[in-house]
N, C-alpha and C positions, 0 to 999 in steps of 0.2 A: 945335267940330267943324272938322276940317281936310279939305279935298278937294284932291287933287292929281291931275294927269294925267301918266301915265307913258308913255314910248314903249314899243314892243314889247320891246326888249332889256331895259330896266329892269324891266318887268313880269315877264319870264321870271326875272330874278334874284330878284325879290321872291317869286314863287311857289316857286322852288327853296329859298330861305332859309326860308320859312315851313314848307315840308314837312320840311326837315331838322331844324329847331329845334323843330318841333311847338308853335309859338306863334302868337298872332294878330298881325295887322299892327299893332294898337295897341301890343301889348307890344314888338314889334320896334322900332317908332319910338321908344317911351319909352327902350328900352335904347340905341339909337343916339344919341339926344339926350343921355342921361346920360353915355355914354362920351366923346362929343365935348366936352361941357361940362366934365367932369372933366379932360380933357387940356388945357383952356384955363386951368385953375386953376394958381396958382403952386405949384411943387413945393417940398417941404421940402429944405432944404440938408442936406448930409451931417452937419453938426453937429447939426441939429435931429433927424435920424433916429437919431443916436447918443444922444440924450437931453440935449443941451445941453453947456455947457462942462464939461470935467473939472475939478472944483473943486480936486482935489489938485494939479493943475498950476498953478492960479492962485495957490495959497498959497506957491509957491516964490519965491526972490529974483527981483527984477525984472531983474537984470543977468546972467542966465544966457546971454545972447548972447555974453558975453565968454568966450573959450576958457579963460583961467586960472581964472575963477570956476567954469565948468562942470567943469573937471578937478578942482578942489578939492572941489566938491560931490559928484562921483561917487566920489572917493577916500574921502570921509567916509562915504558910504553903504556902500561896500564894506567899510570897516573895521568899521562897526557890524554889518553882516551877519556878518562873520567872528567878531566877538566874541560875538554871539548864538549862532552855531553852536558855538563852543568851549565856551560856558557849558552848552549843552544836552548836549554830549558829556561834559563833566565830571560833570554831574548824573546822567547815565545810567550812567557808570562807577562812581559812588559807590553806586548802588542795587544793583549786583551784588555 
């Protein structure tokens, strides 16, 4: 059991909050304690909120920080995409 003494101003705030929220003082204290406690807990990083490391990026070559390597890798990806698109277009034209 917890007994606290409030000054007149704090007691007015308490009465007003209890009336607006339609809860008991025990429920209010529990809520306030939980909110404060949860604010003290360590927050998830952006990476944790996104679900962890993007595995498909980790499988790429380790030297992608080099401009020449990045440029070559991007060019290869674009060429693959264009080839796939052309194959699809050829297959579609043959079905007509």
